PDB file as gemmi writes it, atoms N, CA and C in Angstrom:
CRYST1    1.000    1.000    1.000  90.00  90.00  90.00 P 1                      
ATOM      1  N   MET A   1      -8.342   2.350 -10.053  1.00  0.00           N  
ATOM      2  CA  MET A   1      -7.479   1.819  -9.102  1.00  0.00           C  
ATOM      3  C   MET A   1      -6.652   3.261  -8.586  1.00  0.00           C  
ATOM      4  N   SER A   2      -6.770   3.333  -7.263  1.00  0.00           N  
ATOM      5  CA  SER A   2      -6.235   4.521  -6.650  1.00  0.00           C  
ATOM      6  C   SER A   2      -5.634   4.055  -5.347  1.00  0.00           C  
ATOM      7  N   TRP A   3      -4.922   4.788  -4.806  1.00  0.00           N  
ATOM      8  CA  TRP A   3      -4.006   4.805  -3.618  1.00  0.00           C  
ATOM      9  C   TRP A   3      -4.361   5.993  -2.683  1.00  0.00           C  
ATOM     10  N   GLY A   4      -4.390   5.656  -1.321  1.00  0.00           N  
ATOM     11  CA  GLY A   4      -4.567   6.779  -0.365  1.00  0.00           C  
ATOM     12  C   GLY A   4      -3.551   6.799   0.606  1.00  0.00           C  
ATOM     13  N   LEU A   5      -3.066   8.082   1.325  1.00  0.00           N  
ATOM     14  CA  LEU A   5      -2.058   8.154   2.029  1.00  0.00           C  
ATOM     15  C   LEU A   5      -2.580   8.617   3.342  1.00  0.00           C  
ATOM     16  N   PHE A   6      -2.340   7.745   4.453  1.00  0.00           N  
ATOM     17  CA  PHE A   6      -2.779   7.745   5.732  1.00  0.00           C  
ATOM     18  C   PHE A   6      -1.588   7.670   6.693  1.00  0.00           C  
ATOM     19  N   GLN A   7      -2.041   8.567   7.957  1.00  0.00           N  
ATOM     20  CA  GLN A   7      -0.829   8.476   8.930  1.00  0.00           C  
ATOM     21  C   GLN A   7      -1.490   7.614  10.171  1.00  0.00           C  
ATOM     22  N   LYS A   8      -0.692   6.793  10.712  1.00  0.00           N  
ATOM     23  CA  LYS A   8      -1.043   5.946  11.717  1.00  0.00           C  
ATOM     24  C   LYS A   8      -1.335   6.952  12.953  1.00  0.00           C  
ATOM     25  N   PRO A   9      -2.455   6.967  13.514  1.00  0.00           N  
ATOM     26  CA  PRO A   9      -2.569   7.860  14.728  1.00  0.00           C  
ATOM     27  C   PRO A   9      -1.613   7.754  15.749  1.00  0.00           C  
ATOM     28  N   GLY A  10      -1.168   8.711  16.317  1.00  0.00           N  
ATOM     29  CA  GLY A  10      -0.291   8.675  17.464  1.00  0.00           C  
ATOM     30  C   GLY A  10       1.308   8.477  17.043  1.00  0.00           C  
ATOM     31  N   THR A  11       1.554   8.202  15.641  1.00  0.00           N  
ATOM     32  CA  THR A  11       2.834   8.176  15.281  1.00  0.00           C  
ATOM     33  C   THR A  11       3.025   9.062  14.128  1.00  0.00           C  
ATOM     34  N   ARG A  12       4.472   9.002  13.445  1.00  0.00           N  
ATOM     35  CA  ARG A  12       4.761   9.804  12.333  1.00  0.00           C  
ATOM     36  C   ARG A  12       4.769   8.807  11.175  1.00  0.00           C  
ATOM     37  N   GLU A  13       4.343   7.547  11.277  1.00  0.00           N  
ATOM     38  CA  GLU A  13       4.213   6.525  10.313  1.00  0.00           C  
ATOM     39  C   GLU A  13       3.271   6.977   9.141  1.00  0.00           C  
ATOM     40  N   LEU A  14       3.555   7.080   7.821  1.00  0.00           N  
ATOM     41  CA  LEU A  14       2.673   7.241   6.899  1.00  0.00           C  
ATOM     42  C   LEU A  14       2.533   5.945   6.072  1.00  0.00           C  
ATOM     43  N   HIS A  15       1.399   5.714   5.711  1.00  0.00           N  
ATOM     44  CA  HIS A  15       0.972   4.412   4.957  1.00  0.00           C  
ATOM     45  C   HIS A  15       0.491   4.839   3.569  1.00  0.00           C  
ATOM     46  N   VAL A  16       0.876   4.190   2.421  1.00  0.00           N  
ATOM     47  CA  VAL A  16       0.370   4.211   1.135  1.00  0.00           C  
ATOM     48  C   VAL A  16      -0.516   2.889   0.962  1.00  0.00           C  
ATOM     49  N   ILE A  17      -1.728   3.125   0.996  1.00  0.00           N  
ATOM     50  CA  ILE A  17      -2.722   1.924   0.946  1.00  0.00           C  
ATOM     51  C   ILE A  17      -3.484   1.966  -0.198  1.00  0.00           C  
ATOM     52  N   PRO A  18      -3.925   0.732  -0.909  1.00  0.00           N  
ATOM     53  CA  PRO A  18      -4.654   0.744  -2.159  1.00  0.00           C  
ATOM     54  C   PRO A  18      -5.990   0.905  -1.555  1.00  0.00           C  
ATOM     55  N   LEU A  19      -6.829   1.750  -2.324  1.00  0.00           N  
ATOM     56  CA  LEU A  19      -8.130   2.021  -2.018  1.00  0.00           C  
ATOM     57  C   LEU A  19      -9.141   1.066  -2.799  1.00  0.00           C  
ATOM     58  N   GLU A  20     -10.186   0.483  -2.182  1.00  0.00           N  
ATOM     59  CA  GLU A  20     -11.288  -0.409  -2.634  1.00  0.00           C  
ATOM     60  C   GLU A  20     -10.648  -1.683  -3.151  1.00  0.00           C  
ATOM     61  N   ASP A  21      -9.482  -2.193  -2.444  1.00  0.00           N  
ATOM     62  CA  ASP A  21      -8.748  -3.390  -2.810  1.00  0.00           C  
ATOM     63  C   ASP A  21      -9.816  -4.619  -2.512  1.00  0.00           C  
ATOM     64  N   LEU A  22      -9.391  -5.677  -2.728  1.00  0.00           N  
ATOM     65  CA  LEU A  22     -10.356  -6.967  -2.416  1.00  0.00           C  
ATOM     66  C   LEU A  22     -10.347  -7.237  -1.199  1.00  0.00           C  
ATOM     67  N   ARG A  23      -9.427  -6.803  -0.230  1.00  0.00           N  
ATOM     68  CA  ARG A  23      -9.454  -6.999   1.330  1.00  0.00           C  
ATOM     69  C   ARG A  23      -9.076  -5.758   1.843  1.00  0.00           C  
ATOM     70  N   GLU A  24      -9.617  -5.335   3.140  1.00  0.00           N  
ATOM     71  CA  GLU A  24      -9.418  -4.070   3.655  1.00  0.00           C  
ATOM     72  C   GLU A  24      -8.072  -4.259   4.245  1.00  0.00           C  
ATOM     73  N   HIS A  25      -7.313  -3.140   4.272  1.00  0.00           N  
ATOM     74  CA  HIS A  25      -5.958  -3.044   4.874  1.00  0.00           C  
ATOM     75  C   HIS A  25      -5.995  -2.312   6.330  1.00  0.00           C  
ATOM     76  N   GLU A  26      -5.058  -2.702   7.004  1.00  0.00           N  
ATOM     77  CA  GLU A  26      -4.839  -1.995   8.463  1.00  0.00           C  
ATOM     78  C   GLU A  26      -3.861  -0.976   8.371  1.00  0.00           C  
ATOM     79  N   CYS A  27      -4.111   0.181   8.938  1.00  0.00           N  
ATOM     80  CA  CYS A  27      -3.010   1.298   8.849  1.00  0.00           C  
ATOM     81  C   CYS A  27      -1.858   0.943   9.778  1.00  0.00           C  
ATOM     82  N   GLY A  28      -1.015   0.074   9.602  1.00  0.00           N  
ATOM     83  CA  GLY A  28       0.098  -0.388  10.405  1.00  0.00           C  
ATOM     84  C   GLY A  28       0.928  -1.525   9.776  1.00  0.00           C  
ATOM     85  N   LYS A  29       2.254  -1.543  10.416  1.00  0.00           N  
ATOM     86  CA  LYS A  29       2.964  -2.574  10.012  1.00  0.00           C  
ATOM     87  C   LYS A  29       2.758  -3.924  10.023  1.00  0.00           C  
ATOM     88  N   GLY A  30       1.578  -4.231  10.781  1.00  0.00           N  
ATOM     89  CA  GLY A  30       1.264  -5.514  11.067  1.00  0.00           C  
ATOM     90  C   GLY A  30       0.083  -5.935  10.107  1.00  0.00           C  
ATOM     91  N   CYS A  31      -0.303  -5.177   9.059  1.00  0.00           N  
ATOM     92  CA  CYS A  31      -1.205  -5.501   8.024  1.00  0.00           C  
ATOM     93  C   CYS A  31      -0.962  -6.666   7.213  1.00  0.00           C  
ATOM     94  N   TRP A  32      -1.944  -7.444   6.843  1.00  0.00           N  
ATOM     95  CA  TRP A  32      -1.735  -8.829   6.324  1.00  0.00           C  
ATOM     96  C   TRP A  32      -0.937  -8.730   5.035  1.00  0.00           C  
ATOM     97  N   CYS A  33      -0.850  -7.626   4.244  1.00  0.00           N  
ATOM     98  CA  CYS A  33      -0.228  -7.534   3.063  1.00  0.00           C  
ATOM     99  C   CYS A  33       1.206  -7.383   3.140  1.00  0.00           C  
ATOM    100  N   ARG A  34       1.918  -7.246   4.436  1.00  0.00           N  
ATOM    101  CA  ARG A  34       3.196  -7.022   4.743  1.00  0.00           C  
ATOM    102  C   ARG A  34       3.943  -5.832   4.170  1.00  0.00           C  
ATOM    103  N   PRO A  35       3.405  -4.586   4.636  1.00  0.00           N  
ATOM    104  CA  PRO A  35       3.930  -3.534   3.900  1.00  0.00           C  
ATOM    105  C   PRO A  35       5.460  -3.276   4.025  1.00  0.00           C  
ATOM    106  N   ALA A  36       6.093  -2.689   3.047  1.00  0.00           N  
ATOM    107  CA  ALA A  36       7.308  -2.341   3.159  1.00  0.00           C  
ATOM    108  C   ALA A  36       7.780  -0.878   3.319  1.00  0.00           C  
ATOM    109  N   GLU A  37       8.973  -0.815   4.159  1.00  0.00           N  
ATOM    110  CA  GLU A  37       9.331   0.650   4.462  1.00  0.00           C  
ATOM    111  C   GLU A  37       9.930   1.137   2.988  1.00  0.00           C  
ATOM    112  N   ASP A  38       9.653   2.399   2.498  1.00  0.00           N  
ATOM    113  CA  ASP A  38      10.289   3.102   1.389  1.00  0.00           C  
ATOM    114  C   ASP A  38      11.750   3.040   1.625  1.00  0.00           C  
ATOM    115  N   ASP A  39      12.678   2.861   0.609  1.00  0.00           N  
ATOM    116  CA  ASP A  39      14.096   2.899   0.962  1.00  0.00           C  
ATOM    117  C   ASP A  39      14.502   4.328   1.192  1.00  0.00           C  
ATOM    118  N   GLU A  40      13.942   5.333   0.447  1.00  0.00           N  
ATOM    119  CA  GLU A  40      14.349   6.754   0.712  1.00  0.00           C  
ATOM    120  C   GLU A  40      13.876   7.408   1.961  1.00  0.00           C  
ATOM    121  N   GLU A  41      12.463   7.170   2.170  1.00  0.00           N  
ATOM    122  CA  GLU A  41      11.673   7.662   3.447  1.00  0.00           C  
ATOM    123  C   GLU A  41      11.232   6.436   4.057  1.00  0.00           C  
ATOM    124  N   PRO A  42      12.086   6.166   5.330  1.00  0.00           N  
ATOM    125  CA  PRO A  42      11.759   5.019   6.149  1.00  0.00           C  
ATOM    126  C   PRO A  42      10.341   5.236   6.777  1.00  0.00           C  
ATOM    127  N   VAL A  43       9.876   6.412   7.122  1.00  0.00           N  
ATOM    128  CA  VAL A  43       8.739   6.706   7.745  1.00  0.00           C  
ATOM    129  C   VAL A  43       7.446   6.329   6.881  1.00  0.00           C  
ATOM    130  N   VAL A  44       7.785   6.157   5.495  1.00  0.00           N  
ATOM    131  CA  VAL A  44       6.528   5.674   4.530  1.00  0.00           C  
ATOM    132  C   VAL A  44       6.580   4.197   4.485  1.00  0.00           C  
ATOM    133  N   ASN A  45       5.446   3.769   4.551  1.00  0.00           N  
ATOM    134  CA  ASN A  45       5.217   2.245   4.523  1.00  0.00           C  
ATOM    135  C   ASN A  45       4.219   1.966   3.193  1.00  0.00           C  
ATOM    136  N   ARG A  46       4.837   1.231   2.249  1.00  0.00           N  
ATOM    137  CA  ARG A  46       4.049   0.793   1.094  1.00  0.00           C  
ATOM    138  C   ARG A  46       3.296  -0.453   1.156  1.00  0.00           C  
ATOM    139  N   HIS A  47       2.002  -0.534   1.110  1.00  0.00           N  
ATOM    140  CA  HIS A  47       1.188  -1.571   0.971  1.00  0.00           C  
ATOM    141  C   HIS A  47       1.096  -2.198  -0.188  1.00  0.00           C  
ATOM    142  N   ASN A  48       0.698  -3.539  -0.297  1.00  0.00           N  
ATOM    143  CA  ASN A  48       0.679  -4.301  -1.404  1.00  0.00           C  
ATOM    144  C   ASN A  48      -0.750  -4.766  -1.625  1.00  0.00           C  
ATOM    145  N   ALA A  49      -1.215  -4.456  -2.891  1.00  0.00           N  
ATOM    146  CA  ALA A  49      -2.700  -4.622  -3.268  1.00  0.00           C  
ATOM    147  C   ALA A  49      -2.722  -6.107  -3.556  1.00  0.00           C  
ATOM    148  N   MET A  50      -4.101  -6.694  -3.003  1.00  0.00           N  
ATOM    149  CA  MET A  50      -4.361  -8.122  -3.322  1.00  0.00           C  
ATOM    150  C   MET A  50      -4.972  -8.268  -4.765  1.00  0.00           C  
ATOM    151  N   ASP A  51      -5.256  -7.163  -5.285  1.00  0.00           N  
ATOM    152  CA  ASP A  51      -5.995  -7.149  -6.673  1.00  0.00           C  
ATOM    153  C   ASP A  51      -4.800  -7.125  -7.753  1.00  0.00           C  
ATOM    154  N   GLY A  52      -3.627  -7.030  -7.464  1.00  0.00           N  
ATOM    155  CA  GLY A  52      -2.397  -6.944  -8.350  1.00  0.00           C  
ATOM    156  C   GLY A  52      -2.261  -5.791  -9.205  1.00  0.00           C  
ATOM    157  N   ARG A  53      -2.748  -4.553  -8.612  1.00  0.00           N  
ATOM    158  CA  ARG A  53      -2.748  -3.468  -9.394  1.00  0.00           C  
ATOM    159  C   ARG A  53      -1.254  -2.854  -9.734  1.00  0.00           C  
ATOM    160  N   GLU A  54      -0.387  -3.303  -8.964  1.00  0.00           N  
ATOM    161  CA  GLU A  54       1.056  -2.949  -9.028  1.00  0.00           C  
ATOM    162  C   GLU A  54       1.552  -3.477 -10.381  1.00  0.00           C  
ATOM    163  N   ALA A  55       1.216  -4.548 -10.727  1.00  0.00           N  
ATOM    164  CA  ALA A  55       1.657  -5.067 -11.911  1.00  0.00           C  
ATOM    165  C   ALA A  55       1.223  -4.374 -13.222  1.00  0.00           C  
ATOM    166  N   PHE A  56      -0.142  -3.970 -13.156  1.00  0.00           N  
ATOM    167  CA  PHE A  56      -0.595  -3.212 -14.119  1.00  0.00           C  
ATOM    168  C   PHE A  56       0.218  -1.657 -14.163  1.00  0.00           C  
ATOM    169  N   GLU A  57       0.267  -1.240 -13.119  1.00  0.00           N  
ATOM    170  CA  GLU A  57       0.963   0.174 -13.047  1.00  0.00           C  
ATOM    171  C   GLU A  57       2.539   0.076 -13.464  1.00  0.00           C  
ATOM    172  N   ARG A  58       3.035  -1.071 -13.439  1.00  0.00           N  
ATOM    173  CA  ARG A  58       4.475  -1.026 -13.838  1.00  0.00           C  
ATOM    174  C   ARG A  58       4.618  -1.639 -15.352  1.00  0.00           C  
ATOM    175  N   GLY A  59       3.287  -1.768 -15.613  1.00  0.00           N  
ATOM    176  CA  GLY A  59       3.303  -2.583 -17.223  1.00  0.00           C  
ATOM    177  C   GLY A  59       3.573  -3.856 -17.496  1.00  0.00           C  
ATOM    178  N   GLU A  60       3.782  -4.627 -16.228  1.00  0.00           N  
ATOM    179  CA  GLU A  60       4.002  -6.131 -16.414  1.00  0.00           C  
ATOM    180  C   GLU A  60       2.784  -6.707 -16.804  1.00  0.00           C  
ATOM    181  N   ARG A  61       1.548  -6.295 -16.547  1.00  0.00           N  
ATOM    182  CA  ARG A  61       0.315  -6.983 -17.038  1.00  0.00           C  
ATOM    183  C   ARG A  61      -0.564  -5.860 -17.852  1.00  0.00           C  
ATOM    184  N   LEU A  62      -1.339  -6.449 -18.718  1.00  0.00           N  
ATOM    185  CA  LEU A  62      -2.188  -5.501 -19.463  1.00  0.00           C  
ATOM    186  C   LEU A  62      -3.559  -5.791 -19.280  1.00  0.00           C  
ATOM    187  N   LEU A  63      -4.456  -4.918 -19.343  1.00  0.00           N  
ATOM    188  CA  LEU A  63      -5.849  -5.122 -19.250  1.00  0.00           C  
ATOM    189  C   LEU A  63      -6.380  -5.919 -20.270  1.00  0.00           C  
ATOM    190  N   SER A  64      -7.257  -6.902 -19.791  1.00  0.00           N  
ATOM    191  CA  SER A  64      -7.817  -7.950 -20.800  1.00  0.00           C  
ATOM    192  C   SER A  64      -9.176  -7.648 -21.335  1.00  0.00           C  
TER     193      SER A  64                                                      
END                                                                             
């Protein structure tokens, strides 16, 4: 489970998008996953994975 960093064409917006997620993401704030601006770097938008990988990365879920 990995993440990619993409810049929206024609803008300064950066998007951290989960790669090989269950559903494809749009590189923009209008993505279905409702990306959130980073608290420290508002130009960075963090997308949410449909496969729940964030819970594994934070240690909230374990692999079965």
